[in-house]
C-alpha positions as a Markdown table, in Angstrom:
| # | Residue | x | y | z |
|---|---|---|---|---|
| 1 | Unk | -3.9 | -32.7 | 20.8 |
| 2 | Unk | -3.2 | -30.4 | 23.7 |
| 3 | Unk | -2.5 | -26.7 | 22.9 |
| 4 | Unk | -1.3 | -24.3 | 25.6 |
| 5 | Unk | -0.9 | -24.8 | 29.3 |
| 6 | Unk | -2.9 | -27.6 | 30.8 |
| 7 | Unk | -2.2 | -27.0 | 34.5 |
| 8 | Unk | -3.9 | -24.8 | 37.1 |
| 9 | Unk | -7.4 | -25.5 | 35.8 |
| 10 | Unk | -9.3 | -23.3 | 38.3 |
| 11 | Unk | -11.1 | -20.0 | 38.5 |
| 12 | Unk | -11.4 | -17.6 | 41.5 |
| 13 | Unk | -14.2 | -15.4 | 40.2 |
| 14 | Unk | -17.5 | -17.2 | 40.6 |
| 15 | Unk | -19.1 | -20.4 | 41.8 |
| 16 | Unk | -22.6 | -21.5 | 42.7 |
| 17 | Unk | -24.7 | -24.3 | 44.2 |
| 18 | Unk | -28.4 | -25.0 | 44.5 |
| 19 | Unk | -29.0 | -22.1 | 47.0 |
| 20 | Unk | -26.3 | -19.5 | 46.5 |
| 21 | Unk | -24.0 | -17.7 | 44.0 |
| 22 | Unk | -20.6 | -16.6 | 45.3 |
| 23 | Unk | -18.5 | -14.0 | 43.4 |
| 24 | Unk | -15.0 | -13.2 | 44.6 |
| 25 | Unk | -15.8 | -14.6 | 48.0 |
| 26 | Unk | -19.0 | -12.6 | 48.5 |
| 27 | Unk | -22.6 | -13.9 | 48.4 |
| 28 | Unk | -24.1 | -12.3 | 45.3 |
| 29 | Unk | -27.6 | -11.8 | 46.8 |
| 30 | Unk | -26.9 | -10.9 | 50.4 |
| 31 | Unk | -23.6 | -9.0 | 50.1 |
| 32 | Unk | -23.4 | -7.6 | 46.6 |
| 33 | Unk | -26.8 | -6.8 | 45.2 |
| 34 | Unk | -28.1 | -3.7 | 46.9 |
| 35 | Unk | -24.9 | -3.2 | 48.7 |
| 36 | Unk | -22.1 | -2.7 | 46.1 |
| 37 | Unk | -22.2 | -0.1 | 43.3 |
| 38 | Unk | -21.3 | -1.2 | 39.8 |
| 39 | Unk | -17.9 | 0.5 | 39.6 |
| 40 | Unk | -16.8 | -1.1 | 42.8 |
| 41 | Unk | -18.2 | -4.5 | 41.6 |
| 42 | Unk | -16.2 | -4.1 | 38.3 |
| 43 | Unk | -13.0 | -3.4 | 40.3 |
| 44 | Unk | -13.7 | -6.4 | 42.5 |
| 45 | Unk | -14.4 | -8.7 | 39.5 |
| 46 | Unk | -11.1 | -7.6 | 37.8 |
| 47 | Unk | -8.8 | -7.4 | 40.8 |
| 48 | Unk | -10.3 | -9.7 | 43.4 |
| 49 | Unk | -10.5 | -6.8 | 46.0 |
| 50 | Unk | -12.9 | -4.0 | 46.7 |
| 51 | Unk | -11.5 | -0.6 | 45.7 |
| 52 | Unk | -10.5 | 2.0 | 48.3 |
| 53 | Unk | -12.5 | 5.3 | 48.1 |
| 54 | Unk | -9.8 | 7.0 | 46.0 |
| 55 | Unk | -9.6 | 4.0 | 43.6 |
| 56 | Unk | -13.4 | 4.0 | 43.2 |
| 57 | Unk | -13.4 | 7.8 | 42.6 |
| 58 | Unk | -10.8 | 7.5 | 39.9 |
| 59 | Unk | -12.4 | 4.5 | 38.2 |
| 60 | Unk | -15.8 | 6.3 | 38.2 |
| 61 | Unk | -14.2 | 9.4 | 36.7 |
| 62 | Unk | -12.3 | 7.4 | 34.0 |
| 63 | Unk | -15.4 | 5.5 | 33.0 |
| 64 | Unk | -17.3 | 8.7 | 32.6 |
| 65 | Unk | -14.5 | 10.4 | 30.7 |
| 66 | Unk | -14.1 | 7.8 | 28.0 |
| 67 | Unk | -17.8 | 6.7 | 27.5 |
| 68 | Unk | -18.9 | 9.3 | 25.0 |
| 69 | Unk | -17.3 | 11.7 | 22.5 |
| 70 | Unk | -19.9 | 12.1 | 19.7 |
| 71 | Unk | -20.0 | 10.3 | 16.4 |
| 72 | Unk | -16.6 | 8.6 | 16.7 |
| 73 | Unk | -15.9 | 5.4 | 14.5 |
| 74 | Unk | -17.2 | 3.0 | 17.1 |
| 75 | Unk | -20.5 | 4.8 | 17.3 |
| 76 | Unk | -20.8 | 5.2 | 13.5 |
| 77 | Unk | -20.1 | 1.4 | 13.1 |
| 78 | Unk | -22.7 | 0.6 | 15.7 |
| 79 | Unk | -25.5 | 2.8 | 14.3 |
| 80 | Unk | -24.9 | 1.8 | 10.7 |
| 81 | Unk | -24.9 | -1.9 | 11.7 |
| 82 | Unk | -28.2 | -1.5 | 13.6 |
| 83 | Unk | -29.7 | 0.4 | 10.6 |
| 84 | Unk | -28.9 | -2.6 | 8.4 |
| 85 | Unk | -29.8 | -5.3 | 11.0 |
| 86 | Unk | -32.3 | -3.9 | 13.6 |
| 87 | Unk | -32.9 | -7.4 | 14.9 |
| 88 | Unk | -29.2 | -7.7 | 16.0 |
| 89 | Unk | -28.9 | -5.1 | 18.9 |
| 90 | Unk | -26.1 | -7.2 | 20.3 |
| 91 | Unk | -24.3 | -7.4 | 16.9 |
| 92 | Unk | -24.5 | -3.6 | 16.6 |
| 93 | Unk | -22.8 | -3.2 | 20.0 |
| 94 | Unk | -20.2 | -5.7 | 19.0 |
| 95 | Unk | -19.6 | -3.9 | 15.7 |
| 96 | Unk | -18.6 | -0.8 | 17.6 |
| 97 | Unk | -16.4 | -2.6 | 20.2 |
| 98 | Unk | -14.5 | -4.6 | 17.5 |
| 99 | Unk | -12.9 | -1.3 | 16.4 |
| 100 | Unk | -11.2 | -0.8 | 19.8 |
| 101 | Unk | -7.6 | -0.7 | 18.6 |
| 102 | Unk | -4.3 | 1.1 | 18.7 |
| 103 | Unk | -5.6 | 4.3 | 17.1 |
| 104 | Unk | -9.1 | 4.9 | 18.6 |
| 105 | Unk | -10.6 | 3.8 | 21.9 |
| 106 | Unk | -8.0 | 1.1 | 22.6 |
| 107 | Unk | -5.1 | 3.5 | 22.5 |
| 108 | Unk | -5.1 | 3.9 | 26.3 |
| 109 | Unk | -3.8 | 0.3 | 26.6 |
| 110 | Unk | -1.0 | 1.1 | 24.1 |
| 111 | Unk | -0.1 | 4.2 | 26.1 |
| 112 | Unk | -0.2 | 2.3 | 29.4 |
| 113 | Unk | 2.2 | -0.3 | 28.2 |
| 114 | Unk | 4.5 | 2.4 | 26.9 |
| 115 | Unk | 4.6 | 4.3 | 30.2 |
| 116 | Unk | 5.0 | 1.1 | 32.2 |
| 117 | Unk | 7.9 | 0.1 | 30.1 |
| 118 | Unk | 9.7 | 3.4 | 30.5 |
| 119 | Unk | 9.0 | 3.5 | 34.2 |
| 120 | Unk | 10.4 | -0.1 | 34.6 |
| 121 | Unk | 13.7 | 0.9 | 32.9 |
| 122 | Unk | 14.6 | 3.1 | 35.9 |
| 123 | Unk | 17.5 | 5.5 | 36.0 |
| 124 | Unk | 17.0 | 9.1 | 35.1 |
| 125 | Unk | 13.3 | 9.7 | 34.2 |
| 126 | Unk | 14.0 | 12.5 | 31.7 |
| 127 | Unk | 16.8 | 10.5 | 29.9 |
| 128 | Unk | 14.6 | 7.4 | 29.8 |
| 129 | Unk | 11.6 | 9.4 | 28.4 |
| 130 | Unk | 13.8 | 11.1 | 25.8 |
| 131 | Unk | 15.3 | 7.8 | 24.6 |
| 132 | Unk | 11.9 | 6.2 | 24.4 |
| 133 | Unk | 10.3 | 9.1 | 22.5 |
| 134 | Unk | 13.2 | 9.2 | 20.0 |
| 135 | Unk | 13.0 | 5.5 | 19.5 |
| 136 | Unk | 9.3 | 5.8 | 18.6 |
| 137 | Unk | 10.0 | 8.7 | 16.2 |
| 138 | Unk | 12.8 | 6.7 | 14.5 |
| 139 | Unk | 10.2 | 4.1 | 13.7 |
| 140 | Unk | 7.7 | 6.9 | 12.6 |
| 141 | Unk | 5.3 | 5.9 | 15.4 |
| 142 | Unk | 3.1 | 8.3 | 17.3 |
| 143 | Unk | 3.7 | 9.2 | 20.9 |
| 144 | Unk | 1.0 | 7.3 | 22.8 |
| 145 | Unk | -1.3 | 9.5 | 24.8 |
| 146 | Unk | -0.3 | 12.8 | 23.2 |
| 147 | Unk | -1.9 | 15.1 | 20.6 |
| 148 | Unk | -5.6 | 15.5 | 19.7 |
| 149 | Unk | -7.2 | 16.6 | 16.4 |
| 150 | Unk | -9.8 | 18.7 | 18.1 |
| 151 | Unk | -8.4 | 19.6 | 21.6 |
| 152 | Unk | -5.1 | 21.0 | 20.3 |
| 153 | Unk | -4.7 | 23.3 | 23.3 |
| 154 | Unk | -5.2 | 20.4 | 25.7 |
| 155 | Unk | -7.8 | 17.7 | 26.3 |
| 156 | Unk | -10.1 | 18.9 | 29.0 |
| 157 | Unk | -10.8 | 15.3 | 30.1 |
| 158 | Unk | -7.1 | 14.7 | 30.6 |
| 159 | Unk | -6.8 | 17.8 | 32.7 |
| 160 | Unk | -9.7 | 16.8 | 34.9 |
| 161 | Unk | -8.5 | 13.2 | 35.4 |
| 162 | Unk | -5.0 | 14.3 | 36.4 |
| 163 | Unk | -6.4 | 16.9 | 38.7 |
| 164 | Unk | -8.6 | 14.4 | 40.3 |
| 165 | Unk | -5.7 | 12.0 | 40.8 |
| 166 | Unk | -3.9 | 14.7 | 42.6 |
| 167 | Unk | -6.9 | 15.5 | 44.8 |
| 168 | Unk | -7.3 | 11.9 | 45.7 |
| 169 | Unk | -3.6 | 11.5 | 46.6 |
| 170 | Unk | -3.1 | 8.9 | 43.9 |
| 171 | Unk | -0.2 | 10.4 | 41.9 |
| 172 | Unk | 2.5 | 7.9 | 41.4 |
| 173 | Unk | 5.3 | 6.9 | 38.9 |
| 174 | Unk | 3.1 | 6.6 | 35.9 |
| 175 | Unk | 1.6 | 10.1 | 36.1 |
| 176 | Unk | 5.1 | 11.3 | 36.9 |
| 177 | Unk | 6.4 | 9.7 | 33.7 |
| 178 | Unk | 3.5 | 11.1 | 31.7 |
| 179 | Unk | 4.5 | 14.6 | 32.9 |
| 180 | Unk | 8.2 | 13.8 | 32.1 |
| 181 | Unk | 7.4 | 12.8 | 28.6 |
| 182 | Unk | 5.3 | 15.9 | 28.1 |
| 183 | Unk | 8.3 | 18.0 | 29.3 |
| 184 | Unk | 10.9 | 16.4 | 27.1 |
| 185 | Unk | 8.8 | 16.4 | 23.9 |
| 186 | Unk | 9.9 | 19.9 | 22.7 |
| 187 | Unk | 13.6 | 18.8 | 22.7 |
| 188 | Unk | 13.0 | 15.2 | 21.6 |
| 189 | Unk | 10.7 | 15.9 | 18.6 |
| 190 | Unk | 10.9 | 19.7 | 18.2 |
| 191 | Unk | 7.5 | 20.6 | 19.4 |
| 192 | Unk | 5.1 | 20.2 | 22.3 |
| 193 | Unk | 2.0 | 18.0 | 22.3 |
| 194 | Unk | -0.9 | 18.1 | 24.7 |
| 195 | Unk | -1.7 | 15.1 | 26.9 |
| 196 | Unk | -4.9 | 13.5 | 25.6 |
| 197 | Unk | -7.5 | 11.4 | 27.6 |
| 198 | Unk | -5.9 | 8.2 | 26.4 |
| 199 | Unk | -2.6 | 9.3 | 28.1 |
| 200 | Unk | -4.3 | 10.3 | 31.3 |
| 201 | Unk | -6.4 | 7.2 | 31.7 |
| 202 | Unk | -3.6 | 4.6 | 31.9 |
| 203 | Unk | -1.4 | 6.8 | 34.0 |
| 204 | Unk | -4.2 | 7.4 | 36.5 |
| 205 | Unk | -5.5 | 3.8 | 36.5 |
| 206 | Unk | -2.0 | 2.3 | 36.8 |
| 207 | Unk | -1.1 | 4.6 | 39.7 |
| 208 | Unk | -4.4 | 3.6 | 41.3 |
| 209 | Unk | -3.4 | 0.0 | 41.2 |
| 210 | Unk | -5.5 | -1.3 | 38.3 |
| 211 | Unk | -3.8 | -4.1 | 36.4 |
| 212 | Unk | -2.0 | -3.2 | 33.1 |
| 213 | Unk | -3.4 | -6.3 | 31.4 |
| 214 | Unk | -7.0 | -5.2 | 31.9 |
| 215 | Unk | -6.6 | -1.6 | 30.8 |
| 216 | Unk | -8.4 | -2.1 | 27.5 |
| 217 | Unk | -11.4 | -3.3 | 29.5 |
| 218 | Unk | -11.9 | 0.2 | 30.9 |
| 219 | Unk | -12.5 | 1.6 | 27.4 |
| 220 | Unk | -14.7 | -1.4 | 26.4 |
| 221 | Unk | -16.9 | -1.2 | 29.5 |
| 222 | Unk | -17.3 | 2.6 | 29.2 |
| 223 | Unk | -18.0 | 2.7 | 25.5 |
| 224 | Unk | -20.6 | -0.1 | 25.8 |
| 225 | Unk | -22.8 | 2.2 | 27.8 |
| 226 | Unk | -22.5 | 4.9 | 25.2 |
| 227 | Unk | -23.2 | 2.5 | 22.3 |
| 228 | Unk | -26.4 | 1.4 | 24.0 |
| 229 | Unk | -27.4 | 5.0 | 24.3 |
| 230 | Unk | -26.8 | 5.6 | 20.6 |
| 231 | Unk | -28.7 | 2.5 | 19.7 |
| 232 | Unk | -31.7 | 3.6 | 21.8 |
| 233 | Unk | -31.6 | 7.0 | 19.9 |
| 234 | Unk | -31.2 | 5.1 | 16.6 |
| 235 | Unk | -34.6 | 3.4 | 17.3 |
| 236 | Unk | -36.2 | 6.8 | 17.8 |
| 237 | Unk | -34.3 | 9.1 | 15.5 |
| 238 | Unk | -32.4 | 7.0 | 13.0 |
| 239 | Unk | -29.3 | 8.4 | 11.3 |
| 240 | Unk | -27.5 | 5.2 | 10.3 |
| 241 | Unk | -28.6 | 5.3 | 6.7 |
| 242 | Unk | -28.0 | 9.1 | 6.6 |
| 243 | Unk | -24.4 | 8.4 | 7.6 |
| 244 | Unk | -24.2 | 5.7 | 5.0 |
| 245 | Unk | -25.5 | 8.0 | 2.3 |
| 246 | Unk | -23.1 | 10.8 | 3.4 |
| 247 | Unk | -20.2 | 8.4 | 3.0 |
| 248 | Unk | -21.3 | 7.4 | -0.5 |
| 249 | Unk | -21.5 | 11.1 | -1.5 |
| 250 | Unk | -18.2 | 12.0 | 0.1 |
| 251 | Unk | -16.0 | 9.2 | -1.2 |
| 252 | Unk | -15.0 | 9.4 | -4.9 |
| 253 | Unk | -14.1 | 6.6 | -7.3 |
| 254 | Unk | -11.1 | 6.0 | -9.5 |
| 255 | Unk | -10.1 | 3.0 | -11.5 |
| 256 | Unk | -7.1 | 2.4 | -9.4 |
| 257 | Unk | -4.5 | 3.3 | -12.1 |
């Protein structure tokens, strides 16, 4: 039984023979290894083209911005998994990445799809932004990319990324829409909200030409580096079971009635 499309059975990413490996049209050993930095290689793998200097600068900045932010849920899951199964380093990394969703870590993708949709509607930007925000509120949904429980006066990572996009001459319709949404929030919902890093990331990356469908990959790649760091620390100064014990002490019990 055939499921899904059966045509176009090809890949353009990699091929190899007895003497060479070719990735996106480049010889891996003679043209990539020792010649291309990892951020540029990541961009090449995803898009099929080498990034321009501004694109590379923004991708570098975004990967640094989202990699680490303390004992967030993905890190807690990873360290506690490793504490319980120290033989499964890869499983501990996977445990952290599996929680990349619409609330934490994967929310940049949600925000990016929202901004792209509002931009595509055209017309007056302020009117489109206001209508989109009010539609979300009517469904009791959060405004993607806005608000932060700790950085209530503004996410410093978002400020830096947006400033860097301006410095690199890469401001476009998505950053403009992000700013427009920020401006209409007081009237649309009755209060202002700061742009958070998961609002800045998609706006910056989309204006830099990174594909919308691959946005979540940015967060996954960056956070993987951080999870490896936390696992290395867990081998030297373990806190996985300490966190587990703290959860047991903090969470009460009732009989469900």
